[in-house]
C-alpha positions, 0 to 999 in steps of 0.5 A: 099391467093390472086391471082389465086391459079390454075395458081400458083399451075400449075407454081410451079408444072413445077419446081417439076422435079428440086426440086426432086433432093433433098429430103424433110422431112415433120415433123408432131408433135402431142400431143402424136406422132411424124411422118415423111415423106421422100419425093423425089419431090411429091413421098413419099418414107418412113414414120415413127413414131419417138416419141422416137427419140432423136434430134441426131437421127433425125439429122442422119436420115436426113443427111443420107437420103440427106434431104435439106428442112424440114417443121414442123407442130406442134399442141403443143408448138414449140420445140425451141431447136429442131428447132434450131438444124435442122436450122443448117443443113437444110432449115426449114419451120414452118407451121403457119396460115401466110404460103403461101398456094398453094390454096386460103383460103376463111375461114372467120377466118383463124387465128382459122383454124387448121394446120392439116385441112390446111395440109389435104386440101393441101394433097387433092390437091397434090393427086387429083389436079383440082378436087372437093375434100372432106377430111373426117379426122377421129381423135379426132374430125371428120373433113370435108374440101372441095377443089374446082377444081379451088383451093378454099377452102371455109371451112368445118365442125367439129363433135365429133369423134367416141371415143369422142362420146362414152366417152361423153355418159359415162361421161355425164350420171350416169349409162351408161358404156364406150364401146369398139371400135367395131361395132355391127353385127346388127344395132339394139342394143340388149344390152346397150353396143351394143346400145351405140356402134351403136349410137356412131360408126354406127351413125358416119358412117351414119353422114359421108355418109350424109354430103358427100351426101350434099357436092356432091349436090354443088360440083360434081363430088366429090372425097373423101379422108378418113384419120385420126387415126379411118379411118380404123375402119370406112372405111368398114361401108362407102358406098361412091363412089369415096372414097380413103383411105390415112392415110398419107394425112397430110404428103402429104399436108405438102410436097405440102406446102413445095414445093410451098414455095421452 
């Protein structure tokens, strides 16, 4: 996105009080889970996992909550019937690689950039504006994405997630077992199970700490936001300064993008 992202972000914030008169809904559609966040302006009022909801149930919830605008983000194929139903009653924004963003995207291949990463960066901007932020998203993969205090997104890194590491050692060898998601008491494994767990899980925690150190050398002071399905598991083993744990970061980011485009 060309222009001055810091100025644009400040400009749209001046209208936040007016937008807060209406409710926004952030709708994050994953491969196996659907999650919604109800916002009043930039404030998250409620979040729910709605995987089993019908379209009629979702419509009823939105109408009762006073929703005016909805942002949709999906990693699966778009549900055209769902979108058509929502469009009858609400202003709909679907997050794509072409959606205007409240920060400057400097990624060299923006067409390949995952929407989950865009939303996470936008969430960091909403929670910690005008600061150097590093998002560490611990899901299927561990993703590192940095946003500068000037509102610039230069990129980040992608690594295997904790469960992917354990599964790979099992599937790519003849005799190594697949181990449970559990951290051993000692960093020296005294069995094949604990050796694998240390390598996969403690190794991931140590990797995160090392990457944070590298980013801190370039962007200081640096705030770190931890999110993702495995973030609660890893959190006790991370010795990182200025660390915030926010499981709903993607919802905050989607709402930030929606407000910017309102």
